[in-house]
N, C-alpha and C positions, 0 to 999 in steps of 0.2 A: 810801711814799716815792716821789717822781717822779724820772725820769732827765732832767736838764737839760743833757746833753752835746750838742755841735753835730751829732753824727751822728743825732740823733733828730729831724730836721727833719720837719715835718708833710708828709703826702702832697700837700697843696694847693700847697706850694712846689716840690716836685720835679716835678710834672706839666708845668708850663710849660717847665721846662728840658729835659725829655725831648722835648717837642713840637718846640721850636726846633732841638734837636740833630738830630732826624730830618729836619727841613726842610733844614738845612745839608748833611747827608750826601747827601740826595737831589739837591739842586742841584749839589753838587760832582761827583756821579757823572754827571749830565747834561752838565755842562761838559766833563768828561774825555772822555766818549763823543763829543760833538760836535767837540771839538778833534781827537781822533784821526781821526774821519771826514774832517775838513777836510784834515788832513795827508796821509791816505791818498789822498784825491781829488787833491790837488796832486801827489803822487808819481806817481799813475797818469797824470795829464795830461802831466807833464813827461817821463816815460820810457816810457810804454806806449801809451795812446790818448788822442785828443782829438777832440771834436766840432767840425765846421765847417759853416758855412752856404753854400749854393750861390747866388751872386748873379745868375747869368745863364743863358742857354739854350745856351751854347757846347758843352755836353756832351750835348745831347739826342740820342737819347731815353734814353740810359743814365742820365743825371741830368737833372732839370728844375729850373727856377728855384724857389728857396725850399726845396729838399730839405735835409735835415740828414744829414750823413754822419759816420761814425766813422773816424778816421784812425789807423793804426798807426804809432807812433814807432820801431818796430823795423826799419823799412825807409825809407831806407838805414841801415845800422848792422849789427846782428847778422845781418840778412838782406839780401842784395844786391838791387839794383834789377833788374827784368827788363823786357824789351820787352813792352808790353801793360799794364803797371801803370798805374793811375790815381793821380796824385800831386798833392798840394797843395804849393805853393811860394810864397815871398814874391816880390813884384814884383821881377824881376831888373834891369830898366833902364828904369823909367818906362813899362812896358807899359800901366799903368792911367791914365797921365796924372796930372792933379791928383786926389789921393785925397780924397774928401769926409770931413769930420769925423764921427766916430761919436758919437752922443748916447745915453748910457746913464744910468740911475739908479745910485746907489751900490750898490744890491742887484744890479742886472744886471752891473755891473763886477766885483763880488765873485764872482758865479756863473761868469762867463767866466774869471776868473783861476784859480778852483779847478777849472775843467774841467767844471762842472755845467751849463753852457749853451754853445751853439756860438759860436765866434768869428765875429763879424760886422763886423770892423774894416775891411773893404773893401781890405785890403792883401795879400790872398792870391788866387791863381789855382789852378784845377784843370784838368788836361789829362791826356792819355794819352801814355805814353812810347812813341815809335816807334823811336828810334835811341839806342843806348848809345855810350859813348866809342869813337871809331874807326870806327863804322859809316858805310857809304856809302849814303845814302838818296837815291832819285831819284823824281821825279814827272814824268810817269807813262808807263806802257806804252801801246801803241795800244789796249789794252782797258781803259785808265784804271785801272790798278793801280799802287800804290806798289811799289818794289823796295827791298829792304834787303840789301846785300852781294850784289847780283846776282840775288836770288830775289824773284819777284813774290809778293805776299801778297794774300789775300782777306780783307777786313775786315768781318765780320758786324755789328760794333758801330756802323758809320757810320749816321747817321740815314737812315731809309727815304726814298727820293726824292732824297737827296743823292748825290754821287759822291766818291770818295776825293780827287779834286783840289778839289772844292768850287767849281768855276768859277774857280779862281785859275790863275795862270800856272805853267809847269813850274819845277822846281828840281833841282839836282844838287849835293849838299853832302856833306861829311864832318864828322861830329860831333867837335869838339875833345876833348882829354883833360880829364877832370874835369867834363864836361857831358853833357846828354841833349837829344835833339830831341823836342819835344812837339807834339801836335796835338789839337784838339778833335774829338769825334765828330760834331758838327754842322759839317762842314767849310766850308760856305759862310757860316757865321756865327760864326767863331772867330778871334780875333786872337791866333794862336799863334806858334810859331817861324817859320813862313813869313812872317808879316806883319812881323816885326821883323828879318829877316835881311838881310845885305848880299850874298847870293848864294854865300857860302862855307861857311856854317854857324857861323861864329865869333860873329856878333852875335845870331842867333836862338836858339841853344842855351842851355839853362838850367843854371847851375852846380849841381852836385849838393849843394853846401853850403847852397843856398837851399831845398832840399826839406825840408818839415816832416814828411812821411810819406806812406804809401800808403793810399788810401781802400779800406776793406774791407767797409763795411756802410752801407746806407741805413737810418737809424733813425727818420726822420720825414718825411712823415706816416706814420701807422701802416699805412695801406693800401698803402704802397710799401716796407714793410720787406723788405729782400732783401740777400743777399750780392752783392758785386761781383766778377765773374770777371775774372781778369787776361788771359784769352784767350791763354795761352802757346802753345796749339796753333797759333795763327795764324802764329807765328814759329818753329815747331818745325824747319822745314827751312832756316832762315837760318843760314849758317855764321858763324864768328867773323870779325872784321875781318881783312883780309889774305888770306882764303881764298876770296874771291868769284871768280866767273868773270871772265875777262879782258875779255870783250866785254859791254859794258853794253847794256841794252835801249833801244829807241828811245823818245822822249818826244813827247808832243803838247802843243801850246799851248792855253791856254784864255783866254777873254776875262775880264778882271777884273770882279768883281761889286760889290755894294754893300759899304760898310764893315762889317766883322765886329764882333762884341762880344767883350770880353775873356773 
């Protein structure tokens, strides 16, 4: 006598079902893993770190054109800005002029959005913080040094062959509350706070709220992989605002040079 119940289906009918079920389970797992990876990448980019593209030579030789840097989103935020930090910020007041349109493929746009590719939107700048809110910054002493709150500083990061003044005129400013004074390491080729100021520090200083983060690492090209020092020791002797010496240093004038790059 034979068993004609439904449970006694031939092996030949069960095999295809088992195969497609395995395929479905495998695809589902891949989709879940990829989705979680994308969410994690987006969270990292939004709250922790984000890569950026260096579009000009205004930070040479610390950074050169087309470097890719990793920027920490924890500064400013959980960690305070410090003098000497290299920061990425959005254009505060048309420093870049007419911003060219960025052409990307849908894949490139997705990678930038997720933080898997550097932001190359041409709407960000990167400079070094020289003055914090309330700081009194003067250029320059007779020995061509900047002073911050009455203390002359020696800047080893300035591009070799360049000077702290960069061939530009003197300035004597106080950084407004909620802003920072920034300068490029390639002083003679950097359209930084000096280039956009009205002589008081109000116009040239960058709002802290515009700062995207602190550059901490060069990640591309591979042969330039290196951490970025904040050179905090350069400013170690600088007192807090309001505690500077009452007598300011003398300044020297410099002839203006060619137009700098952002």
